[in-house]
C-alpha positions in Angstrom: -61.8 -43.6 -17.5 -60.4 -44.7 -20.9 -58.3 -41.5 -21.3 -56.9 -41.9 -17.8 -55.8 -45.5 -18.5 -54.3 -44.4 -21.9 -52.3 -41.6 -20.2 -51.1 -44.0 -17.5 -50.0 -46.5 -20.3 -48.2 -43.8 -22.2 -46.4 -42.7 -19.0 -45.4 -46.4 -18.3 -44.0 -46.8 -21.8 -42.1 -43.5 -21.5 -40.7 -44.6 -18.1 -39.6 -48.0 -19.6 -37.8 -46.2 -22.5 -36.1 -43.8 -20.1 -34.9 -46.6 -17.8 -33.6 -48.6 -20.8 -31.7 -45.6 -22.1 -30.3 -44.7 -18.7 -29.2 -48.4 -18.0 -26.7 -48.1 -20.8 -24.8 -45.4 -18.9 -22.3 -46.2 -16.2 -23.9 -46.1 -12.8 -22.4 -44.9 -9.5 -23.7 -46.0 -6.1 -23.0 -44.1 -2.9 -21.9 -46.5 -0.1 -23.1 -46.0 3.4 -21.0 -46.5 6.5 -17.7 -45.7 4.8 -18.1 -41.9 4.4 -18.9 -40.8 0.8 -16.9 -43.5 -1.0 -18.0 -44.2 -4.5 -18.0 -47.6 -6.2 -18.8 -48.3 -9.8 -21.4 -51.0 -10.5 -21.1 -52.8 -13.8 -24.7 -53.1 -14.7 -24.0 -55.1 -17.8 -22.7 -58.0 -15.7 -26.0 -58.5 -13.9 -27.5 -61.9 -14.7 -31.0 -60.6 -15.2 -32.0 -58.3 -18.1 -35.1 -57.0 -16.1 -33.1 -56.1 -13.0 -30.4 -54.6 -15.3 -32.9 -52.3 -16.9 -34.6 -51.3 -13.7 -31.5 -50.9 -11.6 -31.1 -47.1 -12.1 -34.6 -46.6 -10.8 -34.3 -49.2 -8.1 -31.1 -47.7 -6.8 -32.8 -44.4 -6.3 -35.8 -46.0 -4.6 -33.9 -48.3 -2.4 -33.0 -45.7 0.4 -36.8 -45.3 1.0 -37.0 -48.9 2.2 -34.1 -48.9 4.6 -36.4 -48.3 7.6 -38.8 -51.0 6.6 -38.4 -53.7 9.3 -39.1 -57.2 8.0 -36.4 -59.3 9.7 -37.5 -62.8 8.4 -37.9 -61.6 4.8 -34.7 -59.6 4.9 -32.7 -62.7 6.1 -34.3 -65.0 3.5 -33.9 -62.5 0.7 -30.3 -61.8 1.5 -29.5 -65.5 1.2 -31.6 -65.7 -2.0 -29.8 -62.8 -3.6 -26.4 -64.4 -2.7 -27.3 -67.7 -4.2 -28.8 -66.0 -7.3 -25.6 -64.1 -8.0 -27.2 -60.7 -7.4 -25.7 -59.8 -4.1 -22.8 -58.1 -5.8 -25.1 -55.7 -7.5 -28.2 -55.1 -5.4 -29.3 -55.5 -1.8 -32.6 -56.4 -0.1 -33.7 -52.7 -0.3 -33.4 -52.9 -4.1 -35.5 -56.1 -4.1 -38.2 -54.4 -1.9 -38.3 -51.5 -4.3 -38.6 -53.9 -7.2 -41.6 -55.6 -5.4 -43.4 -52.3 -4.9 -42.7 -51.1 -8.4 -43.9 -54.4 -9.9 -47.0 -54.3 -7.8 -47.9 -50.9 -9.2 -46.9 -51.5 -12.9 -48.1 -55.1 -13.4 -51.9 -54.4 -13.2 -51.6 -51.3 -15.5 -49.7 -53.3 -18.1 -51.9 -56.4 -17.9 -55.1 -54.5 -18.0 -54.3 -53.2 -21.5 -54.1 -56.8 -22.7 -56.9 -58.5 -20.9 -60.3 -56.7 -20.5 -61.1 -59.0 -17.5 -58.6 -57.0 -15.4 -60.9 -54.0 -15.5 -62.6 -55.8 -12.6 -61.2 -54.2 -9.3 -60.8 -57.6 -7.7 -58.7 -58.9 -10.6 -56.8 -55.7 -10.6 -55.9 -56.3 -6.9 -54.9 -59.9 -7.6 -52.7 -58.8 -10.5 -51.0 -56.3 -8.1 -50.4 -59.1 -5.6 -48.9 -61.3 -8.3 -46.7 -58.4 -9.3 -45.6 -58.0 -5.7 -44.4 -61.6 -5.7 -42.8 -61.5 -9.2 -39.3 -60.2 -8.2 -39.0 -63.0 -5.7 -39.9 -65.5 -8.4 -37.4 -64.0 -10.8 -34.6 -64.2 -8.1 -35.6 -67.9 -7.5 -35.4 -68.7 -11.2 -32.0 -67.0 -11.4 -30.8 -69.1 -8.4 -32.0 -72.3 -10.0 -30.3 -71.4 -13.3 -27.1 -70.6 -11.5 -27.1 -73.8 -9.6 -27.7 -75.8 -12.8 -24.6 -74.1 -14.4 -22.5 -75.0 -11.3 -23.6 -78.6 -11.4 -23.0 -78.8 -15.1 -19.4 -77.3 -15.0 -18.3 -78.9 -11.7 -17.2 -82.3 -13.1 -15.0 -80.7 -15.7 -13.5 -78.4 -13.0 -12.8 -81.3 -10.7 -11.1 -83.1 -13.6 -8.9 -80.1 -14.2 -8.0 -79.8 -10.5 -7.2 -83.5 -10.3 -4.9 -83.4 -13.3 -3.2 -80.3 -12.0 -2.6 -81.8 -8.5 -1.4 -85.1 -10.0 1.0 -83.1 -12.1 2.6 -81.7 -8.9 0.7 -78.4 -8.3 -0.5 -77.5 -4.9 -4.3 -77.4 -4.5 -4.7 -73.7 -4.1 -2.3 -73.0 -7.0 -4.4 -75.4 -9.1 -7.6 -73.5 -8.2 -5.8 -70.2 -9.1 -4.8 -71.6 -12.5 -8.4 -72.7 -13.0 -9.7 -69.3 -12.1 -7.2 -67.5 -14.4 -7.7 -69.8 -17.4 -11.1 -71.3 -16.9 -14.4 -70.4 -18.6 -16.3 -67.5 -17.1 -19.3 -68.6 -15.1 -20.7 -68.9 -11.5 -18.4 -71.8 -10.6 -15.3 -69.7 -11.5 -16.7 -66.8 -9.4 -17.1 -69.1 -6.4 -13.6 -70.5 -6.8 -12.3 -67.0 -6.9 -14.2 -66.3 -3.7 -12.6 -69.3 -2.1 -9.1 -67.9 -2.9 -10.1 -64.5 -1.6 -11.3 -66.0 1.7 -8.0 -67.9 2.1 -6.0 -64.7 1.4 -8.1 -62.9 4.0 -7.1 -65.4 6.7 -9.5 -68.3 6.5 -8.2 -71.8 6.5 -8.8 -74.0 3.5 -11.5 -76.0 5.3 -13.3 -72.9 6.4 -13.3 -71.4 2.9 -14.6 -74.7 1.4 -17.4 -74.8 4.0 -18.3 -71.3 3.2 -18.5 -72.2 -0.5 -20.9 -75.1 0.4 -23.0 -72.8 2.6 -23.3 -70.2 -0.2 -24.4 -72.6 -2.9 -26.3 -75.4 -0.9 -26.2 -78.0 -3.7 -26.0 -81.7 -2.8 -23.2 -82.3 -5.3 -21.2 -79.4 -4.0 -21.9 -80.3 -0.3 -20.7 -83.9 -0.9 -17.6 -82.7 -2.8 -16.7 -80.2 0.0 -17.3 -82.7 2.8 -14.9 -85.2 1.2 -12.2 -82.5 0.8 -12.6 -81.2 4.3 -12.4 -84.7 5.7 -9.2 -85.4 3.7 -7.8 -82.0 4.9 -8.6 -82.9 8.5 -7.0 -86.3 8.3 -4.0 -85.1 6.5 -4.6 -87.4 3.5 -3.2 -86.7 0.1 -5.7 -84.6 -1.9 -4.8 -86.0 -5.3 -6.4 -89.4 -5.0 -9.4 -87.8 -3.4 -9.9 -85.4 -6.4 -9.5 -88.3 -8.8 -12.1 -90.4 -7.1 -14.5 -87.4 -6.9 -13.9 -86.7 -10.6 -14.8 -90.3 -11.5 -17.9 -90.2 -9.3 -19.1 -86.9 -10.8 -18.7 -88.3 -14.3 -20.9 -91.2 -13.4 -23.5 -88.9 -11.9 -23.4 -86.7 -15.0 -24.3 -89.7 -17.2 -27.0 -90.7 -14.8 -28.5 -87.2 -14.9 -28.5 -87.3 -18.7 -30.3 -90.6 -18.7 -32.9 -89.3 -16.3 -33.4 -86.2 -18.5 -33.9 -88.4 -21.5 -36.5 -90.5 -19.7 -38.4 -87.3 -18.6 -38.3 -86.0 -22.1 -40.0 -89.1 -23.5 -42.7 -88.7 -20.8 -43.2 -85.0 -21.6 -43.6 -85.5 -25.3 -46.4 -88.0 -24.8 -49.0 -85.3 -24.1 -48.5 -83.3 -27.3 -48.1 -86.5 -29.2 -51.5 -87.8 -28.2 -53.2 -84.3 -28.4 -51.8 -83.0 -31.7 -49.8 -85.5 -33.7 -52.0 -88.6 -33.5 -55.3 -86.7 -34.4 -53.5 -85.2 -37.5 -52.2 -88.6 -38.6 -55.7 -90.1 -38.0 -57.3 -87.4 -40.1 -54.8 -87.9 -43.0 -55.3 -91.7 -42.9 -59.0 -92.0 -42.3 -60.1 -88.9 -44.2 -60.2 -90.4 -47.7 -61.9 -93.5 -46.3 -64.6 -91.5 -44.6 -65.2 -89.4 -47.7 -65.5 -92.4 -49.9 -68.0 -94.0 -47.5 -70.1 -90.7 -47.4 -70.2 -90.0 -51.1 -70.1 -93.6 -52.2 -67.2 -93.1 -54.6 
């Protein structure tokens, strides 16, 4: 039994090294529905190192899951991949392949660290946890992407407000921000807004699509105000200026809340680790003097 586990572990390590080496090479993906067109996927731009390393294997396993009918999960996973910034690189079939691969490999890897996983029940539970692991990873990527958007949104609105007040049209101001702004998810979303408008959508429709893709309260509030101003025909410059001021206030409020949470989180290690050490240092000599009478 030990030799079998050892061989499986060595095979897993070899597979991981092979995937890591292959991930450094350019990858081509065959697109379906458009003949045999070939598009190049820039694996290095993927936001997750784990998916980046596993992508060559996932891309070859994904066609096996196309016939798997799971409508509710496929709809939910497609939205999650879009909001996590992974939809450009991988689809739901890739995520299903990652779930199965993780369910197989996780018990094998964990069993080498913890002896308790030699129990068959624990082995099955580890496999179930591995099956859920890719979904958790995608959710963490979505949350990180949303935090980046919320963090960079006030500065972007400030830049748009200054550009519009200087005489630029709103779409030209967005284009300038996309061309000269810092790379990140917000810049990608603004570029998507411009592409949607170039493809025939109105400004309101493109902004609503942006709000639907991200689903962040700050973005939804910002988009609703812009759409309302666009519908009423109001000047967008004062609207952007008021939104920039409101977002600056909200940014300071978020910083204050984060500081308050930090003081609460530090209370547990303070009581558990720091206070006992200080007490030992202060009371130790007194106790020794009382015990030995010196």
